[in-house]
Backbone bond lengths (Angstrom), bond angles and torsions (degrees), N, CA, C in turn:
res aa  C-N    CA-C-N  psi(-1)  N-CA   C-N-CA  omega(-1)  CA-C   N-CA-C  phi
1 M - - - 1.537 - - 1.546 102.10 -
2 T 1.327 118.53 140.26 1.447 121.44 179.26 1.505 109.84 -72.09
3 R 1.361 118.57 155.57 1.436 124.74 -175.98 1.582 105.32 -93.79
4 V 1.283 114.03 133.99 1.530 118.86 171.04 1.473 113.40 -123.94
5 L 1.334 117.04 159.52 1.528 123.43 -168.61 1.465 103.13 -115.90
6 G 1.368 116.84 137.56 1.439 118.57 166.61 1.521 113.14 -125.31
7 I 1.264 116.49 139.55 1.461 123.40 -178.81 1.564 108.64 -122.34
8 D 1.296 124.44 131.96 1.392 125.71 176.76 1.490 109.66 -133.52
9 V 1.388 115.88 114.48 1.422 121.27 176.29 1.511 109.41 -103.87
10 G 1.404 111.34 118.20 1.480 120.05 176.21 1.456 112.98 -107.90
11 G 1.368 116.75 -172.59 1.422 121.07 -173.65 1.622 108.64 -72.12
12 T 1.299 121.12 -20.74 1.400 118.16 -176.01 1.513 112.26 -129.68
13 K 1.359 118.98 -17.50 1.488 124.36 -177.35 1.498 112.98 -143.33
14 V 1.367 112.09 161.96 1.489 122.36 173.36 1.499 101.62 -119.50
15 A 1.376 113.16 128.24 1.391 116.56 169.59 1.508 110.87 -117.93
16 I 1.252 120.11 134.48 1.529 127.78 -178.57 1.477 109.01 -130.48
17 G 1.344 111.02 135.76 1.482 122.07 -179.36 1.517 114.34 -144.29
18 V 1.300 112.06 160.57 1.511 122.56 -179.20 1.546 103.58 -126.18
19 S 1.301 115.71 135.23 1.500 121.47 174.19 1.515 107.23 -129.80
20 A 1.400 111.69 138.52 1.451 121.21 -179.79 1.468 110.16 -104.98
21 A 1.348 120.35 2.96 1.450 119.23 -168.18 1.566 102.90 -140.56
22 D 1.271 122.19 158.30 1.451 128.56 168.30 1.470 115.87 -82.68
23 G 1.405 109.32 72.75 1.390 118.22 177.59 1.500 110.11 -172.76
24 P 1.437 120.12 171.90 1.410 120.51 -172.31 1.536 111.23 -83.80
25 A 1.207 116.41 60.12 1.463 123.92 175.98 1.519 109.57 -125.13
26 L 1.390 115.37 138.29 1.493 121.42 176.57 1.458 109.53 -105.34
27 S 1.319 113.47 132.82 1.613 116.97 175.67 1.575 105.65 -91.29
28 A 1.275 119.99 -17.93 1.418 122.11 176.16 1.558 112.22 -160.02
29 H 1.270 123.87 144.84 1.424 124.99 177.65 1.461 113.87 -155.89
30 V 1.334 116.60 158.90 1.464 122.66 177.65 1.555 107.98 -148.44
31 R 1.306 114.13 160.81 1.462 119.34 177.82 1.461 112.43 -132.65
32 L 1.342 120.32 147.14 1.389 123.42 179.53 1.510 108.30 -136.12
33 D 1.283 118.67 162.67 1.483 123.99 173.05 1.587 109.12 -86.43
34 T 1.299 112.93 146.67 1.443 113.30 176.66 1.576 105.30 -77.79
35 G 1.271 115.04 174.03 1.495 119.13 177.90 1.567 109.25 144.75
36 P 1.198 118.93 -154.68 1.383 119.76 -173.39 1.639 111.76 -62.55
37 D 1.365 119.20 142.76 1.424 124.56 -179.10 1.512 111.34 52.96
38 T 1.367 117.31 45.44 1.432 122.01 -177.12 1.476 109.50 -62.58
39 L 1.335 121.61 -48.76 1.480 122.63 -170.21 1.510 102.37 -70.40
40 A 1.225 123.75 -47.06 1.581 121.69 177.79 1.427 114.40 -54.60
41 R 1.356 118.43 -40.77 1.453 117.68 -177.05 1.603 110.06 -75.24
42 A 1.379 115.01 -35.94 1.400 119.68 172.31 1.481 120.97 -56.92
43 L 1.361 109.84 -40.40 1.523 115.60 -178.16 1.486 108.54 -74.41
44 A 1.376 118.05 -39.08 1.411 119.23 174.78 1.509 115.56 -57.57
45 A 1.348 113.04 -41.97 1.442 118.52 -179.39 1.633 109.07 -69.57
46 A 1.273 112.86 -33.88 1.503 115.04 -178.70 1.531 108.88 -74.06
47 R 1.301 121.10 -35.19 1.407 126.24 170.89 1.477 113.43 -55.08
48 A 1.444 116.49 -43.34 1.378 118.14 179.16 1.527 112.29 -71.97
49 L 1.290 121.66 -26.29 1.439 119.19 177.72 1.563 109.82 -75.52
50 D 1.420 114.94 -43.64 1.538 117.18 -176.80 1.511 101.27 -155.08
51 G 1.344 116.02 113.78 1.396 120.08 173.99 1.488 119.73 -84.60
52 A 1.270 117.44 -3.24 1.471 120.65 -176.64 1.696 107.95 -152.94
53 P 1.414 111.24 66.61 1.536 114.50 177.11 1.493 107.09 -76.37
54 A 1.364 111.12 159.08 1.476 120.79 172.33 1.505 112.56 -68.84
55 A 1.291 116.89 -27.61 1.539 118.57 177.50 1.531 104.14 -165.67
56 V 1.337 115.34 161.79 1.343 126.21 179.85 1.510 113.01 -120.61
57 G 1.276 122.81 131.17 1.391 124.82 169.66 1.493 109.07 -114.54
58 F 1.422 115.22 137.38 1.455 121.55 -175.34 1.485 108.73 -131.48
59 S 1.292 115.56 123.09 1.518 127.01 -179.12 1.580 102.53 -106.91
60 T 1.288 112.88 134.44 1.526 119.31 179.21 1.467 109.40 -141.79
61 C 1.437 107.46 143.69 1.475 116.82 165.17 1.541 110.27 -61.48
62 G 1.316 118.99 153.34 1.425 119.81 -176.37 1.462 114.57 83.74
63 V 1.328 119.53 -165.18 1.509 122.45 -179.02 1.531 98.09 -137.42
64 I 1.465 111.44 151.61 1.567 121.33 170.87 1.461 111.69 -91.87
65 R 1.278 117.59 117.24 1.497 121.09 177.11 1.554 106.24 -134.01
66 D 1.340 114.24 134.06 1.451 123.21 177.83 1.549 109.68 51.10
67 G 1.353 114.56 37.19 1.564 119.55 173.03 1.484 112.64 79.16
68 V 1.337 122.12 8.26 1.442 125.11 179.35 1.556 106.60 -126.10
69 V 1.412 113.57 161.29 1.474 119.60 170.65 1.572 106.59 -81.20
70 R 1.324 114.91 139.80 1.502 122.31 175.74 1.565 105.15 -131.44
71 L 1.337 116.63 154.75 1.413 128.96 173.19 1.540 108.11 60.20
72 A 1.299 117.67 44.63 1.420 124.68 174.25 1.524 112.20 -132.88
73 P 1.260 116.82 64.40 1.579 118.59 -177.37 1.507 113.84 -78.08
74 N 1.294 123.63 -7.90 1.422 124.13 -170.51 1.567 118.68 -88.40
75 V 1.475 104.78 -12.20 1.542 109.28 178.25 1.580 109.61 -110.93
76 P 1.294 117.28 116.89 1.468 116.17 -179.78 1.423 119.52 -50.61
77 G 1.361 116.52 129.82 1.519 120.81 -174.81 1.476 116.91 76.06
78 W 1.390 116.88 1.67 1.517 116.63 -174.20 1.511 111.73 -87.27
79 E 1.346 121.38 -41.37 1.450 122.37 178.83 1.488 109.37 -59.94
80 G 1.369 116.87 127.29 1.388 124.75 -179.79 1.619 115.27 83.28
81 L 1.286 113.36 -0.82 1.546 118.90 178.40 1.528 112.02 -63.69
82 E 1.278 115.29 128.59 1.517 121.30 176.92 1.450 113.56 -79.74
83 L 1.437 113.87 64.42 1.449 121.60 -169.90 1.519 112.16 -61.83
84 P 1.260 125.03 -48.68 1.496 118.35 -179.90 1.535 112.54 -58.39
85 R 1.315 123.32 -38.51 1.371 122.63 -176.36 1.450 108.11 -69.94
86 L 1.338 121.04 -36.80 1.437 123.41 -173.02 1.595 108.04 -76.52
87 L 1.179 114.77 -37.08 1.593 118.93 173.66 1.498 109.75 -67.42
88 Q 1.285 122.57 -39.44 1.417 123.27 175.64 1.502 112.84 -60.08
89 E 1.365 111.82 -46.58 1.490 115.19 174.25 1.504 115.71 -59.67
90 A 1.277 112.67 -31.60 1.514 117.71 -174.62 1.512 113.30 -79.58
91 Y 1.354 114.77 -27.90 1.458 117.91 -167.10 1.677 108.86 -120.84
92 G 1.413 116.35 -6.73 1.428 116.15 174.85 1.560 113.54 56.74
93 A 1.297 115.24 -129.48 1.525 120.12 -177.19 1.421 116.28 -68.03
94 T 1.481 117.04 -14.54 1.438 114.88 -175.03 1.537 110.67 -70.80
95 P 1.285 118.15 138.42 1.433 119.96 -178.75 1.488 114.43 -67.87
96 V 1.417 116.87 129.53 1.513 122.48 -176.85 1.507 107.56 -121.61
97 A 1.352 118.98 124.00 1.424 121.71 178.22 1.576 106.87 -111.70
98 I 1.321 116.16 137.62 1.500 117.65 -170.79 1.490 101.59 -133.14
99 D 1.419 114.40 135.22 1.488 120.96 171.18 1.519 108.39 -150.19
100 N 1.344 117.26 169.31 1.426 120.05 174.89 1.519 111.13 -74.34
101 D 1.319 122.05 161.05 1.350 124.59 -171.60 1.500 116.64 -65.03
102 V 1.262 121.83 -28.27 1.387 125.23 178.44 1.549 109.99 -82.61
103 N 1.231 122.09 -39.21 1.461 124.23 164.58 1.432 115.49 -55.33
104 A 1.374 116.86 -43.69 1.410 121.79 176.76 1.483 116.09 -60.34
105 A 1.381 113.58 -45.63 1.457 120.59 172.20 1.544 114.64 -57.50
106 A 1.265 116.13 -38.82 1.424 121.70 173.97 1.557 113.16 -61.82
107 A 1.346 111.07 -39.29 1.539 118.24 179.05 1.543 106.45 -62.96
108 A 1.350 121.56 -40.80 1.436 122.77 177.48 1.442 110.03 -61.78
109 E 1.354 119.14 -43.30 1.512 122.23 -176.07 1.604 105.73 -68.17
110 L 1.309 117.14 -36.03 1.449 118.07 -177.80 1.559 107.73 -68.10
111 R 1.277 118.24 -40.44 1.445 118.80 -168.88 1.554 106.77 -82.29
112 W 1.212 122.86 -40.92 1.488 129.22 -169.84 1.365 117.45 -132.47
113 G 1.324 122.82 -2.57 1.472 123.17 -170.94 1.521 118.86 -124.65
114 A 1.273 121.77 -140.11 1.403 131.45 -166.40 1.607 110.21 -77.19
115 L 1.354 120.28 -17.10 1.452 128.60 175.82 1.544 111.67 -93.35
116 R 1.320 116.44 -6.32 1.385 118.67 -173.52 1.655 110.96 -62.55
117 G 1.396 111.93 124.22 1.491 118.02 -177.24 1.496 111.46 91.72
118 A 1.280 120.47 -9.47 1.463 118.18 178.36 1.508 112.05 -82.32
119 S 1.326 119.60 135.72 1.396 127.64 173.80 1.570 113.59 -80.66
120 T 1.298 112.07 -48.51 1.451 116.30 -178.99 1.543 109.82 -125.59
121 G 1.224 117.60 121.84 1.536 118.88 -173.68 1.492 113.91 -154.97
122 V 1.311 114.90 177.48 1.427 124.38 177.38 1.468 110.88 -139.21
123 Y 1.413 113.02 126.87 1.324 118.90 172.71 1.651 111.23 -99.97
124 L 1.248 124.52 122.88 1.408 122.21 -170.48 1.611 103.34 -117.08
125 N 1.353 114.09 124.01 1.427 118.59 175.04 1.443 116.75 -103.20
126 L 1.293 119.78 111.15 1.452 128.71 177.70 1.506 113.80 -100.74
127 G 1.391 113.16 92.72 1.488 117.83 -174.86 1.479 108.66 -135.90
128 T 1.256 116.61 -147.58 1.468 126.96 168.53 1.434 112.86 -48.63
129 G 1.355 113.39 -44.70 1.426 124.91 173.65 1.493 110.61 -112.15
130 L 1.368 116.79 -175.84 1.491 117.99 -179.22 1.559 106.01 -138.39
131 A 1.395 116.27 131.97 1.482 120.31 -178.44 1.602 101.30 -161.07
132 A 1.318 115.09 167.44 1.370 124.76 174.68 1.482 110.04 -139.53
133 A 1.330 118.48 162.12 1.491 125.55 176.51 1.493 102.54 -123.32
134 L 1.354 118.53 136.76 1.499 125.88 -179.88 1.489 107.95 -102.97
135 V 1.282 118.09 138.97 1.459 123.60 -177.56 1.529 106.28 -123.01
136 V 1.309 115.20 127.83 1.481 120.62 179.45 1.491 104.81 -142.39
137 D 1.385 115.26 130.17 1.421 124.39 -172.57 1.466 113.61 52.31
138 G 1.321 118.61 37.81 1.420 125.36 171.86 1.577 110.50 77.12
139 R 1.290 114.72 16.85 1.507 112.31 176.84 1.604 107.74 -134.96
140 V 1.329 115.13 157.16 1.370 120.11 179.52 1.534 107.13 -81.19
141 V 1.472 113.76 130.66 1.439 117.66 -172.55 1.569 105.23 -96.10
142 P 1.403 116.22 121.93 1.501 120.67 -176.99 1.529 113.10 -72.62
143 G 1.291 114.15 -31.59 1.500 118.32 -168.02 1.528 111.95 90.49
144 A 1.271 115.84 173.60 1.524 119.27 179.27 1.559 114.97 -66.74
145 H 1.378 116.15 -27.33 1.408 118.54 -175.63 1.610 108.35 -126.71
146 G 1.309 117.15 21.00 1.419 121.47 179.51 1.470 112.93 74.53
147 A 1.387 121.45 16.14 1.546 122.10 -172.51 1.500 107.71 -118.92
148 A 1.258 120.73 22.77 1.549 118.32 173.86 1.507 106.76 -60.14
149 G 1.236 113.27 142.50 1.523 122.33 172.66 1.516 113.95 79.81
150 E 1.309 117.23 9.21 1.534 119.43 172.88 1.494 112.46 -76.05
151 I 1.308 113.88 65.44 1.523 121.94 -176.96 1.461 115.45 -65.16
152 G 1.369 118.90 -13.63 1.427 118.34 -177.50 1.493 110.26 -68.32
153 Y 1.323 118.84 -19.26 1.428 123.47 178.90 1.543 114.70 -84.88
154 L 1.355 116.06 0.02 1.460 121.45 -179.61 1.554 106.88 -62.92
155 Q 1.293 120.71 139.73 1.491 123.60 172.11 1.577 108.43 -78.39
156 V 1.193 114.01 149.04 1.498 121.83 170.57 1.444 113.65 -103.91
157 T 1.308 117.29 -35.74 1.521 123.13 177.63 1.441 110.79 -120.55
158 P 1.274 127.13 129.53 1.438 130.16 -177.26 1.545 106.59 -54.24
159 G 1.456 110.74 132.14 1.503 113.93 172.36 1.484 114.04 81.26
160 E 1.341 119.26 4.05 1.452 119.95 -173.74 1.524 106.93 -77.52
161 P 1.390 123.94 164.47 1.448 125.07 178.76 1.587 102.60 -62.13
162 A 1.382 108.45 136.96 1.492 116.66 -173.91 1.666 108.31 -132.83
163 F 1.263 112.69 -151.56 1.459 118.61 -168.50 1.601 105.68 -60.40
164 A 1.200 117.66 -50.56 1.490 121.10 -179.48 1.503 117.74 -53.48
165 D 1.356 111.95 -18.96 1.493 121.21 178.74 1.435 111.92 -103.13
166 G 1.345 118.08 7.98 1.392 126.65 177.34 1.544 116.14 76.90
167 R 1.368 110.99 29.65 1.399 120.42 -176.05 1.532 111.38 -118.70
168 V 1.453 111.84 156.10 1.471 112.58 177.73 1.586 100.75 -129.95
169 P 1.372 116.52 93.17 1.389 121.05 -164.36 1.514 117.48 -58.04
170 L 1.295 117.30 -50.56 1.483 119.19 -175.83 1.523 111.73 -72.07
171 E 1.282 114.28 -45.14 1.427 117.92 174.80 1.544 117.10 -63.36
172 E 1.201 114.65 -24.85 1.523 116.09 169.54 1.457 118.49 -70.19
173 R 1.375 115.20 -15.72 1.455 121.75 -178.27 1.455 111.44 -106.86
174 V 1.318 125.45 -28.49 1.454 123.01 -168.75 1.577 116.45 -128.30
175 S 1.271 118.22 -6.38 1.498 115.74 -177.56 1.503 108.41 -81.01
176 G 1.301 114.80 172.28 1.429 120.56 -178.90 1.546 114.44 -63.27
177 G 1.362 109.37 -40.23 1.576 111.90 174.64 1.455 113.18 -60.03
178 A 1.392 113.75 -42.91 1.481 119.59 -176.31 1.594 108.47 -65.77
179 L 1.275 118.10 -45.99 1.460 121.21 178.69 1.419 112.30 -54.69
180 A 1.513 118.39 -47.79 1.307 121.06 174.94 1.590 119.42 -57.72
181 A 1.332 111.08 -44.58 1.556 115.23 178.64 1.500 110.74 -69.59
182 R 1.308 119.30 -41.07 1.540 119.26 180.00 1.540 110.87 -73.83
183 G 1.383 122.67 -24.81 1.373 124.80 179.14 1.503 107.97 -79.26
184 A 1.348 115.90 -35.18 1.459 120.38 177.97 1.580 112.44 -64.90
185 A 1.360 117.16 -46.04 1.377 129.57 173.06 1.618 113.38 -55.00
186 L 1.365 111.21 -44.56 1.462 112.56 -179.21 1.500 112.42 -77.97
187 L 1.284 120.60 -38.42 1.472 123.10 178.25 1.479 116.34 -81.51
188 G 1.294 118.22 -19.74 1.439 122.06 -178.86 1.580 114.71 78.73
189 R 1.330 115.41 24.13 1.463 119.16 -176.96 1.555 103.83 -159.93
190 P 1.393 117.77 157.95 1.427 122.71 174.73 1.535 112.94 -61.32
191 I 1.307 115.74 136.64 1.495 117.41 176.00 1.579 102.58 -153.23
192 T 1.430 113.15 151.05 1.406 118.81 179.47 1.507 110.57 -97.09
193 A 1.332 115.95 161.75 1.492 118.24 174.71 1.511 113.83 -61.34
194 A 1.404 115.37 -35.94 1.453 118.29 174.86 1.508 114.25 -58.19
195 E 1.273 119.04 -46.36 1.370 126.76 173.18 1.491 116.64 -52.49
196 L 1.350 113.50 -49.93 1.481 120.70 175.91 1.465 113.25 -61.17
197 L 1.356 117.63 -44.98 1.431 125.11 -176.05 1.620 110.07 -69.90
198 G 1.369 109.43 -33.20 1.512 111.06 -177.75 1.432 119.02 -90.97
199 G 1.329 116.71 -10.34 1.456 122.95 -179.39 1.474 117.89 -114.88
200 G 1.353 119.80 -168.83 1.409 124.55 175.13 1.453 114.87 -93.61
201 Q 1.326 119.67 2.77 1.418 120.56 -172.00 1.554 112.63 -80.81
202 A 1.330 113.75 138.82 1.497 118.13 177.95 1.575 108.36 55.86
203 R 1.344 115.52 46.93 1.414 111.79 -177.38 1.435 117.00 -64.74
204 A 1.421 118.37 -34.36 1.379 119.90 -179.72 1.539 111.00 -66.64
205 L 1.253 119.00 -29.32 1.516 123.40 178.50 1.444 107.94 -71.40
206 V 1.346 120.85 -36.67 1.449 122.81 -178.46 1.600 109.87 -76.28
207 D 1.277 112.19 -38.95 1.478 117.83 178.81 1.579 111.17 -62.14
208 E 1.344 114.94 -42.72 1.510 121.58 -179.09 1.499 104.54 -66.00
209 A 1.309 123.66 -49.29 1.379 124.67 179.20 1.496 116.83 -57.25
210 L 1.324 118.12 -42.09 1.482 125.02 175.37 1.542 110.46 -61.99
211 R 1.293 116.09 -45.67 1.481 122.84 179.33 1.494 108.93 -56.02
212 T 1.434 112.66 -50.40 1.482 112.70 -179.50 1.454 115.59 -63.29
213 L 1.447 116.06 -42.45 1.421 119.53 174.69 1.530 116.18 -56.15
214 A 1.316 115.44 -46.16 1.374 122.91 179.81 1.571 111.44 -59.43
215 M 1.259 114.46 -47.59 1.384 117.58 -178.48 1.596 111.49 -60.74
216 S 1.323 118.25 -45.26 1.490 128.44 -179.16 1.460 105.52 -60.52
217 V 1.376 119.89 -49.12 1.531 121.13 -174.38 1.524 110.42 -68.62
218 A 1.390 116.74 -36.54 1.443 122.89 173.52 1.544 110.03 -58.21
219 N 1.384 117.73 -46.66 1.473 118.91 -179.51 1.479 110.44 -60.87
220 L 1.370 113.74 -43.16 1.428 116.64 178.89 1.545 111.81 -57.61
221 C 1.192 114.11 -40.08 1.579 119.88 -177.19 1.521 106.31 -70.29
222 V 1.269 123.01 -40.88 1.515 123.84 170.75 1.547 112.69 -52.28
223 V 1.300 115.62 -41.57 1.452 120.02 -175.39 1.547 110.80 -72.76
224 L 1.342 115.90 -45.58 1.412 120.25 -170.24 1.550 113.62 -90.77
225 D 1.385 113.64 -22.93 1.460 115.59 -174.52 1.534 112.39 60.79
226 P 1.213 132.43 51.77 1.463 130.66 -171.73 1.560 108.80 -81.40
227 E 1.309 119.61 149.51 1.428 120.67 169.58 1.443 109.71 -83.73
228 R 1.247 125.84 -21.28 1.408 128.71 -177.34 1.548 115.02 -142.73
229 L 1.378 117.11 131.96 1.392 122.35 173.37 1.550 110.43 -112.63
230 V 1.296 117.66 120.82 1.487 118.82 179.67 1.469 110.82 -115.50
231 I 1.268 118.70 135.11 1.568 121.05 -168.66 1.470 102.53 -122.72
232 G 1.305 113.40 129.78 1.555 121.86 176.85 1.561 109.61 -135.48
233 G 1.244 115.53 -170.11 1.480 120.53 179.27 1.528 114.18 104.63
234 G 1.289 120.95 166.31 1.404 125.23 -170.61 1.567 109.70 -69.92
235 M 1.345 123.36 -24.24 1.417 118.85 175.52 1.509 116.95 -69.33
236 M 1.350 114.43 -12.74 1.420 121.16 177.34 1.486 111.31 -68.80
237 G 1.187 121.93 4.93 1.535 125.00 168.19 1.574 104.05 -65.03
238 A 1.255 118.96 -27.47 1.494 124.24 177.80 1.493 113.12 -106.13
239 A 1.405 113.36 38.60 1.526 120.21 -178.24 1.494 107.84 -58.65
240 E 1.275 122.22 -33.89 1.471 122.33 -176.40 1.479 111.89 -63.84
241 L 1.401 116.07 -26.94 1.456 118.26 179.31 1.555 104.61 -91.73
242 I 1.316 119.42 -45.08 1.493 118.27 -166.43 1.605 112.41 -76.41
243 L 1.248 117.02 -38.37 1.561 122.80 -174.81 1.425 109.63 -60.90
244 P 1.376 121.40 -54.99 1.468 118.80 -179.02 1.600 115.98 -58.84
245 R 1.318 116.28 -32.02 1.518 122.57 -179.30 1.494 106.08 -70.12
246 L 1.286 115.06 -45.90 1.513 116.64 -179.67 1.516 114.49 -69.40
247 T 1.255 119.51 -45.28 1.387 125.00 176.37 1.528 112.33 -61.80
248 A 1.297 120.36 -38.01 1.534 119.29 176.44 1.425 108.84 -64.85
249 E 1.307 119.77 -48.21 1.530 119.54 -173.57 1.549 109.08 -69.38
250 I 1.394 119.92 -39.41 1.399 118.54 177.28 1.595 110.32 -62.24
251 G 1.224 117.03 -39.33 1.549 121.86 175.28 1.510 110.80 -63.16
252 R 1.222 121.59 -31.00 1.524 126.73 -178.34 1.491 111.96 -82.41
253 A 1.336 115.22 -35.08 1.489 119.01 -171.04 1.462 116.03 -110.95
254 V 1.309 124.01 -14.12 1.424 123.53 -173.74 1.514 106.37 -108.30
255 P 1.416 117.74 128.46 1.477 119.98 -176.09 1.557 115.69 -57.61
256 F 1.362 107.23 -41.27 1.484 115.09 177.33 1.534 110.73 -124.51
257 P 1.346 114.71 85.65 1.487 119.18 -170.68 1.485 111.77 -62.16
258 P 1.302 117.96 140.20 1.553 121.63 175.56 1.468 110.34 -81.21
259 E 1.268 115.67 161.32 1.428 122.14 171.84 1.568 105.15 -69.12
260 V 1.369 117.38 133.87 1.415 121.41 175.82 1.544 115.94 -106.20
261 R 1.321 118.87 121.86 1.406 119.24 -172.30 1.565 110.11 -131.28
262 P 1.335 119.60 147.73 1.537 122.89 169.40 1.591 106.77 -68.28
263 A 1.255 114.87 142.01 1.596 117.15 170.05 1.478 107.56 -59.19
264 R 1.374 110.30 148.09 1.467 120.09 172.69 1.520 110.15 -70.73
265 F 1.299 119.60 -33.92 1.430 121.33 -169.73 1.523 111.98 -108.01
266 A 1.257 117.75 101.89 1.497 126.57 -178.85 1.535 111.67 -80.63
267 D 1.326 115.40 -42.59 1.389 126.36 -179.31 1.580 117.03 -105.41
268 D 1.201 119.02 135.06 1.434 125.66 178.00 1.475 113.84 57.69
269 A 1.365 119.09 34.00 1.448 121.24 -178.50 1.491 112.80 -60.12
270 P 1.302 118.59 -41.36 1.527 117.01 -173.93 1.580 107.53 -70.94
271 L 1.385 114.28 -32.28 1.484 116.88 179.58 1.481 110.40 -68.01
272 L 1.389 118.77 -44.48 1.461 123.56 177.52 1.619 107.53 -63.65
273 G 1.318 114.89 -31.02 1.488 116.66 176.35 1.537 111.47 -67.88
274 A 1.337 113.07 -36.77 1.527 113.32 -178.61 1.534 107.92 -67.01
275 L 1.307 115.63 -34.11 1.437 119.88 178.74 1.565 109.79 -71.04
276 A 1.312 117.85 -36.96 1.489 119.57 171.50 1.514 112.13 -62.37
277 L 1.298 117.48 -38.06 1.526 120.51 177.43 1.460 110.68 -66.59
278 A 1.402 117.06 -41.33 1.452 120.45 178.32 1.546 111.18 -66.16
279 R 1.372 119.00 -41.07 1.456 122.65 176.74 1.588 111.30 -57.66
280 A 1.404 109.81 -44.98 1.414 110.52 -177.65 1.570 114.17 -70.74
281 A 1.341 114.84 -24.66 1.450 118.68 173.87 1.555 111.45 -71.65
282 V 1.280 121.14 -32.26 1.438 125.70 168.66 1.526 111.23 -55.86
283 A 1.365 113.18 -50.97 1.440 118.98 -170.75 1.552 109.78 -70.44
């Protein structure tokens, strides 16, 4: 089996891996912190792992629009980066496939995980941020501007501050980062989303966030009519709390409720997604 290379650039780290088989297994991998010269350091580390891969998959925070990275303010120098051009210059004739991190994670679930065999589906990522990937005809749908599934921008209250005001309404209420910030303000001390979800602290805040999340995901399922909803991300450490709430609301609100499953890949999902993109590029 040919060797492919995957690179995942997130808000705090870069993960790079090589796979020699069509499956979610790494034959070699390395991690770096994001920071100054993230791309140059990532490409140097990737060349050290494999200087001549059959294909490269690249997973990135933000989205690619008009040849540049957008909606990625957390990585220094990443917003506005001409990533497709720079990767083409780095790898020449080697196929390079690029997508955002949530779409890449969905690609891994489609190829090897909980979305395998699904024609129409949703991959929901509950982590520090909030986003989804939409699957139609067995493929991740990018949208007209590469931003399909960016549900963090959904409004919860009509007329509230939204994207044009520099806000991310739904994400600011229900993501892991939002829960941590809101919990800390309420309790007067630092606290993580995992602590809030796993304990009895700020229960009203958690209940309100889960109700809002469940409503929003149910509305998404009404629109897309998926056969399967797969949920991943760091917040799924509290799956026993989250899954029943979402499943119940979907069953109540959606005419034809999808099957709800936890994602197969809890760790390194975007990196495995980058490898799935690379493997598809080889094919």
